[in-house]
PDB file with SEQRES, HELIX, SHEET and CRYST1 records, atoms N, CA, C and O in Angstrom:
SEQRES   1 A   85  MET HIS SER ASN VAL LEU ASP HIS GLU PRO GLU ILE ALA          
SEQRES   2 A   85  LEU PHE VAL PRO ASP THR ASP PRO LEU LYS PHE TYR ARG          
SEQRES   3 A   85  ALA ILE ALA GLY PHE ALA LYS ASN ASN LEU CYS GLU ASN          
SEQRES   4 A   85  GLY ARG LEU PHE PHE GLU ILE ASN GLU SER LEU GLY ALA          
SEQRES   5 A   85  GLU MET THR GLU LEU LEU SER ASN TYR GLY PHE ASN HIS          
SEQRES   6 A   85  ILE GLU VAL ARG LYS ASP ILE ASN GLY LYS ASN ARG MET          
SEQRES   7 A   85  LEU SER CYS VAL ILE GLY ILE                                  
HELIX    1 AA1 SER A    3  LEU A    6  1                                   4    
HELIX    2 AA2 GLU A   11  LEU A   14  1                                   4    
HELIX    3 AA3 LYS A   23  ASN A   35  1                                  13    
HELIX    4 AA4 GLY A   51  ASN A   60  1                                  10    
SHEET    1 AA1 3 ARG A  41  GLU A  45  0                                        
SHEET    2 AA1 3 ASN A  76  ILE A  83 -1                                        
SHEET    3 AA1 3 PHE A  63  LYS A  70 -1                                        
CRYST1    1.000    1.000    1.000  90.00  90.00  90.00 P 1           1          
ATOM      1  N   MET A   1       0.851  -1.166   0.000  1.00  0.00           N  
ATOM      2  CA  MET A   1       0.000   0.000   0.000  1.00  0.00           C  
ATOM      3  C   MET A   1       0.903   1.238   0.000  1.00  0.00           C  
ATOM      4  O   MET A   1       1.949   1.264   0.648  1.00  0.00           O  
ATOM      5  N   HIS A   2       0.477   2.246  -0.732  1.00  0.00           N  
ATOM      6  CA  HIS A   2       1.282   3.456  -0.875  1.00  0.00           C  
ATOM      7  C   HIS A   2       1.356   4.238   0.438  1.00  0.00           C  
ATOM      8  O   HIS A   2       0.421   4.230   1.240  1.00  0.00           O  
ATOM      9  N   SER A   3       2.478   4.905   0.633  1.00  0.00           N  
ATOM     10  CA  SER A   3       2.695   5.655   1.878  1.00  0.00           C  
ATOM     11  C   SER A   3       1.697   6.793   2.039  1.00  0.00           C  
ATOM     12  O   SER A   3       1.356   7.143   3.170  1.00  0.00           O  
ATOM     13  N   ASN A   4       1.213   7.386   0.939  1.00  0.00           N  
ATOM     14  CA  ASN A   4       0.246   8.473   1.079  1.00  0.00           C  
ATOM     15  C   ASN A   4      -1.062   7.983   1.703  1.00  0.00           C  
ATOM     16  O   ASN A   4      -1.800   8.780   2.281  1.00  0.00           O  
ATOM     17  N   VAL A   5      -1.354   6.703   1.597  1.00  0.00           N  
ATOM     18  CA  VAL A   5      -2.527   6.125   2.253  1.00  0.00           C  
ATOM     19  C   VAL A   5      -2.161   5.737   3.686  1.00  0.00           C  
ATOM     20  O   VAL A   5      -2.858   6.107   4.630  1.00  0.00           O  
ATOM     21  N   LEU A   6      -1.079   5.000   3.843  1.00  0.00           N  
ATOM     22  CA  LEU A   6      -0.671   4.533   5.169  1.00  0.00           C  
ATOM     23  C   LEU A   6      -0.391   5.678   6.140  1.00  0.00           C  
ATOM     24  O   LEU A   6      -0.613   5.542   7.343  1.00  0.00           O  
ATOM     25  N   ASP A   7       0.088   6.785   5.630  1.00  0.00           N  
ATOM     26  CA  ASP A   7       0.439   7.910   6.490  1.00  0.00           C  
ATOM     27  C   ASP A   7      -0.769   8.700   6.998  1.00  0.00           C  
ATOM     28  O   ASP A   7      -0.654   9.468   7.954  1.00  0.00           O  
ATOM     29  N   HIS A   8      -1.927   8.511   6.357  1.00  0.00           N  
ATOM     30  CA  HIS A   8      -3.068   9.366   6.676  1.00  0.00           C  
ATOM     31  C   HIS A   8      -4.342   8.622   7.052  1.00  0.00           C  
ATOM     32  O   HIS A   8      -5.341   9.265   7.374  1.00  0.00           O  
ATOM     33  N   GLU A   9      -4.345   7.335   7.023  1.00  0.00           N  
ATOM     34  CA  GLU A   9      -5.536   6.551   7.365  1.00  0.00           C  
ATOM     35  C   GLU A   9      -5.235   5.668   8.570  1.00  0.00           C  
ATOM     36  O   GLU A   9      -4.142   5.112   8.673  1.00  0.00           O  
ATOM     37  N   PRO A  10      -6.197   5.534   9.483  1.00  0.00           N  
ATOM     38  CA  PRO A  10      -5.975   4.633  10.629  1.00  0.00           C  
ATOM     39  C   PRO A  10      -5.919   3.179  10.165  1.00  0.00           C  
ATOM     40  O   PRO A  10      -6.612   2.787   9.226  1.00  0.00           O  
ATOM     41  N   GLU A  11      -5.106   2.411  10.820  1.00  0.00           N  
ATOM     42  CA  GLU A  11      -4.923   0.998  10.454  1.00  0.00           C  
ATOM     43  C   GLU A  11      -6.248   0.237  10.416  1.00  0.00           C  
ATOM     44  O   GLU A  11      -6.458  -0.599   9.537  1.00  0.00           O  
ATOM     45  N   ILE A  12      -7.134   0.521  11.356  1.00  0.00           N  
ATOM     46  CA  ILE A  12      -8.411  -0.189  11.416  1.00  0.00           C  
ATOM     47  C   ILE A  12      -9.261   0.060  10.161  1.00  0.00           C  
ATOM     48  O   ILE A  12     -10.098  -0.769   9.803  1.00  0.00           O  
ATOM     49  N   ALA A  13      -9.047   1.195   9.501  1.00  0.00           N  
ATOM     50  CA  ALA A  13      -9.800   1.505   8.286  1.00  0.00           C  
ATOM     51  C   ALA A  13      -9.218   0.828   7.054  1.00  0.00           C  
ATOM     52  O   ALA A  13      -9.875   0.766   6.014  1.00  0.00           O  
ATOM     53  N   LEU A  14      -8.007   0.327   7.156  1.00  0.00           N  
ATOM     54  CA  LEU A  14      -7.311  -0.208   5.986  1.00  0.00           C  
ATOM     55  C   LEU A  14      -7.183  -1.722   5.970  1.00  0.00           C  
ATOM     56  O   LEU A  14      -7.072  -2.325   4.902  1.00  0.00           O  
ATOM     57  N   PHE A  15      -7.196  -2.342   7.147  1.00  0.00           N  
ATOM     58  CA  PHE A  15      -6.869  -3.760   7.205  1.00  0.00           C  
ATOM     59  C   PHE A  15      -7.969  -4.557   7.894  1.00  0.00           C  
ATOM     60  O   PHE A  15      -8.509  -4.144   8.920  1.00  0.00           O  
ATOM     61  N   VAL A  16      -8.284  -5.694   7.316  1.00  0.00           N  
ATOM     62  CA  VAL A  16      -9.232  -6.645   7.897  1.00  0.00           C  
ATOM     63  C   VAL A  16      -8.527  -7.989   7.984  1.00  0.00           C  
ATOM     64  O   VAL A  16      -7.489  -8.187   7.352  1.00  0.00           O  
ATOM     65  N   PRO A  17      -9.079  -8.913   8.758  1.00  0.00           N  
ATOM     66  CA  PRO A  17      -8.448 -10.240   8.806  1.00  0.00           C  
ATOM     67  C   PRO A  17      -8.406 -10.883   7.419  1.00  0.00           C  
ATOM     68  O   PRO A  17      -9.363 -10.775   6.653  1.00  0.00           O  
ATOM     69  N   ASP A  18      -7.317 -11.539   7.105  1.00  0.00           N  
ATOM     70  CA  ASP A  18      -7.188 -12.221   5.815  1.00  0.00           C  
ATOM     71  C   ASP A  18      -8.294 -13.245   5.603  1.00  0.00           C  
ATOM     72  O   ASP A  18      -8.640 -13.559   4.464  1.00  0.00           O  
ATOM     73  N   THR A  19      -8.845 -13.763   6.684  1.00  0.00           N  
ATOM     74  CA  THR A  19      -9.892 -14.777   6.589  1.00  0.00           C  
ATOM     75  C   THR A  19     -11.262 -14.172   6.298  1.00  0.00           C  
ATOM     76  O   THR A  19     -12.199 -14.910   5.993  1.00  0.00           O  
ATOM     77  N   ASP A  20     -11.405 -12.844   6.384  1.00  0.00           N  
ATOM     78  CA  ASP A  20     -12.705 -12.207   6.176  1.00  0.00           C  
ATOM     79  C   ASP A  20     -12.546 -10.844   5.505  1.00  0.00           C  
ATOM     80  O   ASP A  20     -12.836  -9.821   6.126  1.00  0.00           O  
ATOM     81  N   PRO A  21     -12.091 -10.807   4.246  1.00  0.00           N  
ATOM     82  CA  PRO A  21     -11.836  -9.525   3.598  1.00  0.00           C  
ATOM     83  C   PRO A  21     -13.086  -8.695   3.319  1.00  0.00           C  
ATOM     84  O   PRO A  21     -12.978  -7.498   3.051  1.00  0.00           O  
ATOM     85  N   LEU A  22     -14.268  -9.304   3.378  1.00  0.00           N  
ATOM     86  CA  LEU A  22     -15.509  -8.569   3.110  1.00  0.00           C  
ATOM     87  C   LEU A  22     -16.239  -8.147   4.381  1.00  0.00           C  
ATOM     88  O   LEU A  22     -17.403  -7.750   4.328  1.00  0.00           O  
ATOM     89  N   LYS A  23     -15.569  -8.230   5.507  1.00  0.00           N  
ATOM     90  CA  LYS A  23     -16.178  -7.968   6.812  1.00  0.00           C  
ATOM     91  C   LYS A  23     -16.934  -6.639   6.850  1.00  0.00           C  
ATOM     92  O   LYS A  23     -18.108  -6.621   7.218  1.00  0.00           O  
ATOM     93  N   PHE A  24     -16.303  -5.549   6.486  1.00  0.00           N  
ATOM     94  CA  PHE A  24     -16.943  -4.236   6.565  1.00  0.00           C  
ATOM     95  C   PHE A  24     -17.981  -4.051   5.462  1.00  0.00           C  
ATOM     96  O   PHE A  24     -19.013  -3.416   5.683  1.00  0.00           O  
ATOM     97  N   TYR A  25     -17.717  -4.596   4.286  1.00  0.00           N  
ATOM     98  CA  TYR A  25     -18.694  -4.508   3.202  1.00  0.00           C  
ATOM     99  C   TYR A  25     -19.998  -5.207   3.584  1.00  0.00           C  
ATOM    100  O   TYR A  25     -21.087  -4.716   3.286  1.00  0.00           O  
ATOM    101  N   ARG A  26     -19.874  -6.347   4.241  1.00  0.00           N  
ATOM    102  CA  ARG A  26     -21.054  -7.093   4.671  1.00  0.00           C  
ATOM    103  C   ARG A  26     -21.875  -6.280   5.683  1.00  0.00           C  
ATOM    104  O   ARG A  26     -23.103  -6.239   5.611  1.00  0.00           O  
ATOM    105  N   ALA A  27     -21.181  -5.642   6.617  1.00  0.00           N  
ATOM    106  CA  ALA A  27     -21.866  -4.821   7.618  1.00  0.00           C  
ATOM    107  C   ALA A  27     -22.586  -3.643   6.954  1.00  0.00           C  
ATOM    108  O   ALA A  27     -23.725  -3.333   7.304  1.00  0.00           O  
ATOM    109  N   ILE A  28     -21.928  -2.996   6.009  1.00  0.00           N  
ATOM    110  CA  ILE A  28     -22.544  -1.863   5.314  1.00  0.00           C  
ATOM    111  C   ILE A  28     -23.727  -2.328   4.476  1.00  0.00           C  
ATOM    112  O   ILE A  28     -24.764  -1.666   4.456  1.00  0.00           O  
ATOM    113  N   ALA A  29     -23.589  -3.453   3.784  1.00  0.00           N  
ATOM    114  CA  ALA A  29     -24.685  -3.975   2.964  1.00  0.00           C  
ATOM    115  C   ALA A  29     -25.895  -4.323   3.825  1.00  0.00           C  
ATOM    116  O   ALA A  29     -27.029  -4.034   3.443  1.00  0.00           O  
ATOM    117  N   GLY A  30     -25.666  -4.935   4.974  1.00  0.00           N  
ATOM    118  CA  GLY A  30     -26.770  -5.266   5.870  1.00  0.00           C  
ATOM    119  C   GLY A  30     -27.468  -4.024   6.380  1.00  0.00           C  
ATOM    120  O   GLY A  30     -28.697  -3.980   6.429  1.00  0.00           O  
ATOM    121  N   PHE A  31     -26.704  -3.013   6.761  1.00  0.00           N  
ATOM    122  CA  PHE A  31     -27.286  -1.753   7.222  1.00  0.00           C  
ATOM    123  C   PHE A  31     -28.083  -1.098   6.102  1.00  0.00           C  
ATOM    124  O   PHE A  31     -29.204  -0.637   6.317  1.00  0.00           O  
ATOM    125  N   ALA A  32     -27.503  -1.058   4.910  1.00  0.00           N  
ATOM    126  CA  ALA A  32     -28.169  -0.426   3.766  1.00  0.00           C  
ATOM    127  C   ALA A  32     -29.460  -1.158   3.406  1.00  0.00           C  
ATOM    128  O   ALA A  32     -30.472  -0.524   3.109  1.00  0.00           O  
ATOM    129  N   LYS A  33     -29.426  -2.476   3.431  1.00  0.00           N  
ATOM    130  CA  LYS A  33     -30.629  -3.252   3.103  1.00  0.00           C  
ATOM    131  C   LYS A  33     -31.775  -2.888   4.051  1.00  0.00           C  
ATOM    132  O   LYS A  33     -32.927  -2.804   3.626  1.00  0.00           O  
ATOM    133  N   ASN A  34     -31.467  -2.675   5.310  1.00  0.00           N  
ATOM    134  CA  ASN A  34     -32.492  -2.380   6.310  1.00  0.00           C  
ATOM    135  C   ASN A  34     -32.866  -0.903   6.383  1.00  0.00           C  
ATOM    136  O   ASN A  34     -33.868  -0.558   7.010  1.00  0.00           O  
ATOM    137  N   ASN A  35     -32.094  -0.032   5.764  1.00  0.00           N  
ATOM    138  CA  ASN A  35     -32.327   1.396   5.943  1.00  0.00           C  
ATOM    139  C   ASN A  35     -32.542   2.200   4.666  1.00  0.00           C  
ATOM    140  O   ASN A  35     -33.061   3.314   4.728  1.00  0.00           O  
ATOM    141  N   LEU A  36     -32.163   1.672   3.528  1.00  0.00           N  
ATOM    142  CA  LEU A  36     -32.408   2.389   2.279  1.00  0.00           C  
ATOM    143  C   LEU A  36     -33.857   2.213   1.853  1.00  0.00           C  
ATOM    144  O   LEU A  36     -34.461   1.168   2.092  1.00  0.00           O  
ATOM    145  N   CYS A  37     -34.402   3.231   1.229  1.00  0.00           N  
ATOM    146  CA  CYS A  37     -35.731   3.112   0.624  1.00  0.00           C  
ATOM    147  C   CYS A  37     -35.622   2.250  -0.625  1.00  0.00           C  
ATOM    148  O   CYS A  37     -34.535   2.074  -1.174  1.00  0.00           O  
ATOM    149  N   GLU A  38     -36.752   1.714  -1.070  1.00  0.00           N  
ATOM    150  CA  GLU A  38     -36.754   0.957  -2.317  1.00  0.00           C  
ATOM    151  C   GLU A  38     -36.178   1.834  -3.423  1.00  0.00           C  
ATOM    152  O   GLU A  38     -36.471   3.028  -3.498  1.00  0.00           O  
ATOM    153  N   ASN A  39     -35.379   1.250  -4.255  1.00  0.00           N  
ATOM    154  CA  ASN A  39     -34.634   1.904  -5.325  1.00  0.00           C  
ATOM    155  C   ASN A  39     -33.457   2.735  -4.800  1.00  0.00           C  
ATOM    156  O   ASN A  39     -32.842   3.487  -5.556  1.00  0.00           O  
ATOM    157  N   GLY A  40     -33.146   2.600  -3.509  1.00  0.00           N  
ATOM    158  CA  GLY A  40     -31.995   3.297  -2.960  1.00  0.00           C  
ATOM    159  C   GLY A  40     -30.703   2.756  -3.541  1.00  0.00           C  
ATOM    160  O   GLY A  40     -30.606   1.572  -3.866  1.00  0.00           O  
ATOM    161  N   ARG A  41     -29.733   3.607  -3.669  1.00  0.00           N  
ATOM    162  CA  ARG A  41     -28.450   3.233  -4.269  1.00  0.00           C  
ATOM    163  C   ARG A  41     -27.356   3.173  -3.214  1.00  0.00           C  
ATOM    164  O   ARG A  41     -27.345   3.931  -2.244  1.00  0.00           O  
ATOM    165  N   LEU A  42     -26.443   2.247  -3.443  1.00  0.00           N  
ATOM    166  CA  LEU A  42     -25.299   2.056  -2.569  1.00  0.00           C  
ATOM    167  C   LEU A  42     -24.046   2.083  -3.445  1.00  0.00           C  
ATOM    168  O   LEU A  42     -24.007   1.454  -4.503  1.00  0.00           O  
ATOM    169  N   PHE A  43     -23.042   2.802  -3.003  1.00  0.00           N  
ATOM    170  CA  PHE A  43     -21.792   2.930  -3.748  1.00  0.00           C  
ATOM    171  C   PHE A  43     -20.623   2.534  -2.854  1.00  0.00           C  
ATOM    172  O   PHE A  43     -20.604   2.839  -1.661  1.00  0.00           O  
ATOM    173  N   PHE A  44     -19.656   1.852  -3.448  1.00  0.00           N  
ATOM    174  CA  PHE A  44     -18.467   1.427  -2.726  1.00  0.00           C  
ATOM    175  C   PHE A  44     -17.214   1.751  -3.525  1.00  0.00           C  
ATOM    176  O   PHE A  44     -17.225   1.751  -4.756  1.00  0.00           O  
ATOM    177  N   GLU A  45     -16.143   2.023  -2.809  1.00  0.00           N  
ATOM    178  CA  GLU A  45     -14.798   1.920  -3.356  1.00  0.00           C  
ATOM    179  C   GLU A  45     -14.329   0.546  -2.913  1.00  0.00           C  
ATOM    180  O   GLU A  45     -14.403   0.225  -1.727  1.00  0.00           O  
ATOM    181  N   ILE A  46     -13.849  -0.270  -3.838  1.00  0.00           N  
ATOM    182  CA  ILE A  46     -13.505  -1.652  -3.510  1.00  0.00           C  
ATOM    183  C   ILE A  46     -12.050  -1.970  -3.840  1.00  0.00           C  
ATOM    184  O   ILE A  46     -11.388  -1.260  -4.597  1.00  0.00           O  
ATOM    185  N   ASN A  47     -11.583  -3.055  -3.248  1.00  0.00           N  
ATOM    186  CA  ASN A  47     -10.293  -3.625  -3.609  1.00  0.00           C  
ATOM    187  C   ASN A  47     -10.416  -4.153  -5.030  1.00  0.00           C  
ATOM    188  O   ASN A  47     -11.376  -4.856  -5.346  1.00  0.00           O  
ATOM    189  N   GLU A  48      -9.479  -3.832  -5.871  1.00  0.00           N  
ATOM    190  CA  GLU A  48      -9.556  -4.205  -7.289  1.00  0.00           C  
ATOM    191  C   GLU A  48      -9.704  -5.707  -7.531  1.00  0.00           C  
ATOM    192  O   GLU A  48     -10.162  -6.109  -8.600  1.00  0.00           O  
ATOM    193  N   SER A  49      -9.333  -6.532  -6.575  1.00  0.00           N  
ATOM    194  CA  SER A  49      -9.415  -7.986  -6.773  1.00  0.00           C  
ATOM    195  C   SER A  49     -10.691  -8.597  -6.189  1.00  0.00           C  
ATOM    196  O   SER A  49     -10.846  -9.818  -6.210  1.00  0.00           O  
ATOM    197  N   LEU A  50     -11.600  -7.781  -5.673  1.00  0.00           N  
ATOM    198  CA  LEU A  50     -12.788  -8.321  -5.005  1.00  0.00           C  
ATOM    199  C   LEU A  50     -14.102  -8.060  -5.743  1.00  0.00           C  
ATOM    200  O   LEU A  50     -15.173  -8.200  -5.151  1.00  0.00           O  
ATOM    201  N   GLY A  51     -14.044  -7.692  -6.999  1.00  0.00           N  
ATOM    202  CA  GLY A  51     -15.261  -7.382  -7.752  1.00  0.00           C  
ATOM    203  C   GLY A  51     -16.260  -8.530  -7.799  1.00  0.00           C  
ATOM    204  O   GLY A  51     -17.446  -8.320  -7.544  1.00  0.00           O  
ATOM    205  N   ALA A  52     -15.812  -9.724  -8.114  1.00  0.00           N  
ATOM    206  CA  ALA A  52     -16.719 -10.880  -8.208  1.00  0.00           C  
ATOM    207  C   ALA A  52     -17.301 -11.225  -6.841  1.00  0.00           C  
ATOM    208  O   ALA A  52     -18.492 -11.516  -6.729  1.00  0.00           O  
ATOM    209  N   GLU A  53     -16.472 -11.195  -5.806  1.00  0.00           N  
ATOM    210  CA  GLU A  53     -16.945 -11.509  -4.457  1.00  0.00           C  
ATOM    211  C   GLU A  53     -17.955 -10.465  -3.968  1.00  0.00           C  
ATOM    212  O   GLU A  53     -18.946 -10.806  -3.321  1.00  0.00           O  
ATOM    213  N   MET A  54     -17.695  -9.195  -4.281  1.00  0.00           N  
ATOM    214  CA  MET A  54     -18.620  -8.139  -3.887  1.00  0.00           C  
ATOM    215  C   MET A  54     -19.944  -8.253  -4.626  1.00  0.00           C  
ATOM    216  O   MET A  54     -21.005  -8.030  -4.042  1.00  0.00           O  
ATOM    217  N   THR A  55     -19.887  -8.597  -5.902  1.00  0.00           N  
ATOM    218  CA  THR A  55     -21.105  -8.771  -6.681  1.00  0.00           C  
ATOM    219  C   THR A  55     -21.959  -9.888  -6.089  1.00  0.00           C  
ATOM    220  O   THR A  55     -23.175  -9.739  -5.964  1.00  0.00           O  
ATOM    221  N   GLU A  56     -21.340 -10.991  -5.728  1.00  0.00           N  
ATOM    222  CA  GLU A  56     -22.066 -12.106  -5.113  1.00  0.00           C  
ATOM    223  C   GLU A  56     -22.639 -11.705  -3.755  1.00  0.00           C  
ATOM    224  O   GLU A  56     -23.799 -11.996  -3.464  1.00  0.00           O  
ATOM    225  N   LEU A  57     -21.845 -11.045  -2.931  1.00  0.00           N  
ATOM    226  CA  LEU A  57     -22.297 -10.621  -1.614  1.00  0.00           C  
ATOM    227  C   LEU A  57     -23.530  -9.720  -1.726  1.00  0.00           C  
ATOM    228  O   LEU A  57     -24.528  -9.941  -1.041  1.00  0.00           O  
ATOM    229  N   LEU A  58     -23.455  -8.715  -2.583  1.00  0.00           N  
ATOM    230  CA  LEU A  58     -24.565  -7.774  -2.713  1.00  0.00           C  
ATOM    231  C   LEU A  58     -25.800  -8.425  -3.314  1.00  0.00           C  
ATOM    232  O   LEU A  58     -26.924  -8.101  -2.931  1.00  0.00           O  
ATOM    233  N   SER A  59     -25.600  -9.328  -4.239  1.00  0.00           N  
ATOM    234  CA  SER A  59     -26.725 -10.078  -4.797  1.00  0.00           C  
ATOM    235  C   SER A  59     -27.414 -10.887  -3.706  1.00  0.00           C  
ATOM    236  O   SER A  59     -28.643 -10.944  -3.660  1.00  0.00           O  
ATOM    237  N   ASN A  60     -26.645 -11.502  -2.841  1.00  0.00           N  
ATOM    238  CA  ASN A  60     -27.210 -12.284  -1.732  1.00  0.00           C  
ATOM    239  C   ASN A  60     -27.984 -11.418  -0.744  1.00  0.00           C  
ATOM    240  O   ASN A  60     -28.873 -11.915  -0.053  1.00  0.00           O  
ATOM    241  N   TYR A  61     -27.659 -10.136  -0.671  1.00  0.00           N  
ATOM    242  CA  TYR A  61     -28.378  -9.207   0.207  1.00  0.00           C  
ATOM    243  C   TYR A  61     -29.607  -8.593  -0.484  1.00  0.00           C  
ATOM    244  O   TYR A  61     -30.320  -7.791   0.120  1.00  0.00           O  
ATOM    245  N   GLY A  62     -29.852  -8.964  -1.730  1.00  0.00           N  
ATOM    246  CA  GLY A  62     -31.024  -8.465  -2.435  1.00  0.00           C  
ATOM    247  C   GLY A  62     -30.793  -7.229  -3.282  1.00  0.00           C  
ATOM    248  O   GLY A  62     -31.752  -6.602  -3.734  1.00  0.00           O  
ATOM    249  N   PHE A  63     -29.539  -6.869  -3.504  1.00  0.00           N  
ATOM    250  CA  PHE A  63     -29.246  -5.727  -4.363  1.00  0.00           C  
ATOM    251  C   PHE A  63     -29.237  -6.172  -5.817  1.00  0.00           C  
ATOM    252  O   PHE A  63     -28.885  -7.310  -6.128  1.00  0.00           O  
ATOM    253  N   ASN A  64     -29.624  -5.268  -6.700  1.00  0.00           N  
ATOM    254  CA  ASN A  64     -29.672  -5.526  -8.131  1.00  0.00           C  
ATOM    255  C   ASN A  64     -28.894  -4.447  -8.868  1.00  0.00           C  
ATOM    256  O   ASN A  64     -28.349  -3.525  -8.261  1.00  0.00           O  
ATOM    257  N   HIS A  65     -28.853  -4.581 -10.180  1.00  0.00           N  
ATOM    258  CA  HIS A  65     -28.151  -3.606 -11.013  1.00  0.00           C  
ATOM    259  C   HIS A  65     -26.753  -3.337 -10.454  1.00  0.00           C  
ATOM    260  O   HIS A  65     -26.317  -2.190 -10.355  1.00  0.00           O  
ATOM    261  N   ILE A  66     -26.075  -4.404 -10.096  1.00  0.00           N  
ATOM    262  CA  ILE A  66     -24.733  -4.302  -9.521  1.00  0.00           C  
ATOM    263  C   ILE A  66     -23.747  -4.050 -10.657  1.00  0.00           C  
ATOM    264  O   ILE A  66     -23.681  -4.812 -11.622  1.00  0.00           O  
ATOM    265  N   GLU A  67     -22.999  -2.989 -10.527  1.00  0.00           N  
ATOM    266  CA  GLU A  67     -22.081  -2.595 -11.592  1.00  0.00           C  
ATOM    267  C   GLU A  67     -20.708  -2.257 -11.005  1.00  0.00           C  
ATOM    268  O   GLU A  67     -20.585  -1.413 -10.117  1.00  0.00           O  
ATOM    269  N   VAL A  68     -19.696  -2.928 -11.517  1.00  0.00           N  
ATOM    270  CA  VAL A  68     -18.311  -2.636 -11.131  1.00  0.00           C  
ATOM    271  C   VAL A  68     -17.721  -1.742 -12.218  1.00  0.00           C  
ATOM    272  O   VAL A  68     -17.843  -2.024 -13.410  1.00  0.00           O  
ATOM    273  N   ARG A  69     -17.086  -0.670 -11.785  1.00  0.00           N  
ATOM    274  CA  ARG A  69     -16.510   0.285 -12.732  1.00  0.00           C  
ATOM    275  C   ARG A  69     -15.015   0.433 -12.501  1.00  0.00           C  
ATOM    276  O   ARG A  69     -14.507   0.237 -11.397  1.00  0.00           O  
ATOM    277  N   LYS A  70     -14.337   0.783 -13.571  1.00  0.00           N  
ATOM    278  CA  LYS A  70     -12.890   0.968 -13.516  1.00  0.00           C  
ATOM    279  C   LYS A  70     -12.549   2.407 -13.120  1.00  0.00           C  
ATOM    280  O   LYS A  70     -13.292   3.342 -13.419  1.00  0.00           O  
ATOM    281  N   ASP A  71     -11.412   2.561 -12.443  1.00  0.00           N  
ATOM    282  CA  ASP A  71     -10.912   3.893 -12.126  1.00  0.00           C  
ATOM    283  C   ASP A  71     -10.095   4.423 -13.305  1.00  0.00           C  
ATOM    284  O   ASP A  71     -10.041   3.786 -14.356  1.00  0.00           O  
ATOM    285  N   ILE A  72      -9.468   5.572 -13.138  1.00  0.00           N  
ATOM    286  CA  ILE A  72      -8.717   6.169 -14.259  1.00  0.00           C  
ATOM    287  C   ILE A  72      -7.492   5.346 -14.660  1.00  0.00           C  
ATOM    288  O   ILE A  72      -6.906   5.566 -15.719  1.00  0.00           O  
ATOM    289  N   ASN A  73      -7.111   4.393 -13.799  1.00  0.00           N  
ATOM    290  CA  ASN A  73      -5.986   3.508 -14.118  1.00  0.00           C  
ATOM    291  C   ASN A  73      -6.434   2.175 -14.692  1.00  0.00           C  
ATOM    292  O   ASN A  73      -5.615   1.278 -14.891  1.00  0.00           O  
ATOM    293  N   GLY A  74      -7.733   2.038 -14.960  1.00  0.00           N  
ATOM    294  CA  GLY A  74      -8.246   0.811 -15.558  1.00  0.00           C  
ATOM    295  C   GLY A  74      -8.442  -0.330 -14.573  1.00  0.00           C  
ATOM    296  O   GLY A  74      -8.578  -1.484 -14.980  1.00  0.00           O  
ATOM    297  N   LYS A  75      -8.459  -0.016 -13.268  1.00  0.00           N  
ATOM    298  CA  LYS A  75      -8.648  -1.054 -12.251  1.00  0.00           C  
ATOM    299  C   LYS A  75     -10.083  -1.036 -11.743  1.00  0.00           C  
ATOM    300  O   LYS A  75     -10.676   0.030 -11.575  1.00  0.00           O  
ATOM    301  N   ASN A  76     -10.641  -2.221 -11.497  1.00  0.00           N  
ATOM    302  CA  ASN A  76     -11.993  -2.325 -10.946  1.00  0.00           C  
ATOM    303  C   ASN A  76     -11.981  -1.823  -9.509  1.00  0.00           C  
ATOM    304  O   ASN A  76     -11.564  -2.549  -8.607  1.00  0.00           O  
ATOM    305  N   ARG A  77     -12.435  -0.585  -9.280  1.00  0.00           N  
ATOM    306  CA  ARG A  77     -12.317   0.022  -7.969  1.00  0.00           C  
ATOM    307  C   ARG A  77     -13.621   0.639  -7.459  1.00  0.00           C  
ATOM    308  O   ARG A  77     -13.684   1.076  -6.310  1.00  0.00           O  
ATOM    309  N   MET A  78     -14.650   0.681  -8.286  1.00  0.00           N  
ATOM    310  CA  MET A  78     -15.912   1.284  -7.876  1.00  0.00           C  
ATOM    311  C   MET A  78     -17.035   0.302  -8.124  1.00  0.00           C  
ATOM    312  O   MET A  78     -16.996  -0.488  -9.067  1.00  0.00           O  
ATOM    313  N   LEU A  79     -18.031   0.363  -7.268  1.00  0.00           N  
ATOM    314  CA  LEU A  79     -19.177  -0.528  -7.416  1.00  0.00           C  
ATOM    315  C   LEU A  79     -20.426   0.241  -7.011  1.00  0.00           C  
ATOM    316  O   LEU A  79     -20.426   0.970  -6.019  1.00  0.00           O  
ATOM    317  N   SER A  80     -21.482   0.071  -7.783  1.00  0.00           N  
ATOM    318  CA  SER A  80     -22.769   0.647  -7.427  1.00  0.00           C  
ATOM    319  C   SER A  80     -23.829  -0.448  -7.530  1.00  0.00           C  
ATOM    320  O   SER A  80     -23.680  -1.411  -8.282  1.00  0.00           O  
ATOM    321  N   CYS A  81     -24.904  -0.278  -6.754  1.00  0.00           N  
ATOM    322  CA  CYS A  81     -26.002  -1.230  -6.797  1.00  0.00           C  
ATOM    323  C   CYS A  81     -27.267  -0.557  -6.284  1.00  0.00           C  
ATOM    324  O   CYS A  81     -27.223   0.533  -5.713  1.00  0.00           O  
ATOM    325  N   VAL A  82     -28.397  -1.229  -6.500  1.00  0.00           N  
ATOM    326  CA  VAL A  82     -29.701  -0.691  -6.160  1.00  0.00           C  
ATOM    327  C   VAL A  82     -30.457  -1.746  -5.343  1.00  0.00           C  
ATOM    328  O   VAL A  82     -30.379  -2.939  -5.638  1.00  0.00           O  
ATOM    329  N   ILE A  83     -31.177  -1.305  -4.331  1.00  0.00           N  
ATOM    330  CA  ILE A  83     -31.985  -2.220  -3.523  1.00  0.00           C  
ATOM    331  C   ILE A  83     -33.446  -2.169  -3.977  1.00  0.00           C  
ATOM    332  O   ILE A  83     -33.985  -1.096  -4.246  1.00  0.00           O  
ATOM    333  N   GLY A  84     -34.069  -3.329  -4.059  1.00  0.00           N  
ATOM    334  CA  GLY A  84     -35.509  -3.410  -4.201  1.00  0.00           C  
ATOM    335  C   GLY A  84     -36.093  -3.293  -5.580  1.00  0.00           C  
ATOM    336  O   GLY A  84     -37.296  -3.068  -5.702  1.00  0.00           O  
ATOM    337  N   ILE A  85     -35.317  -3.433  -6.617  1.00  0.00           N  
ATOM    338  CA  ILE A  85     -35.908  -3.396  -7.951  1.00  0.00           C  
ATOM    339  C   ILE A  85     -36.143  -4.811  -8.423  1.00  0.00           C  
ATOM    340  O   ILE A  85     -36.638  -5.018  -9.531  1.00  0.00           O  
TER     341      ILE A  85                                                      
END                                                                             
């Protein structure tokens, strides 16, 4: 990880157990499922290697129109989805 990130972000915000890399995403998805209105949108910045896992996770939570997008460097780093359609 680049020093400009490590120097300015708390460790707890950057690292999760290797055995559960989707830990925080799962918590956010569960909260969003229970609190967003129908057709509500959820957006994530994701680890470039977790697009397929995130798509499956969000689908299992009832989100649709799941879309992974590339950043300016061509890496899968953004994800959007909709609840209740």
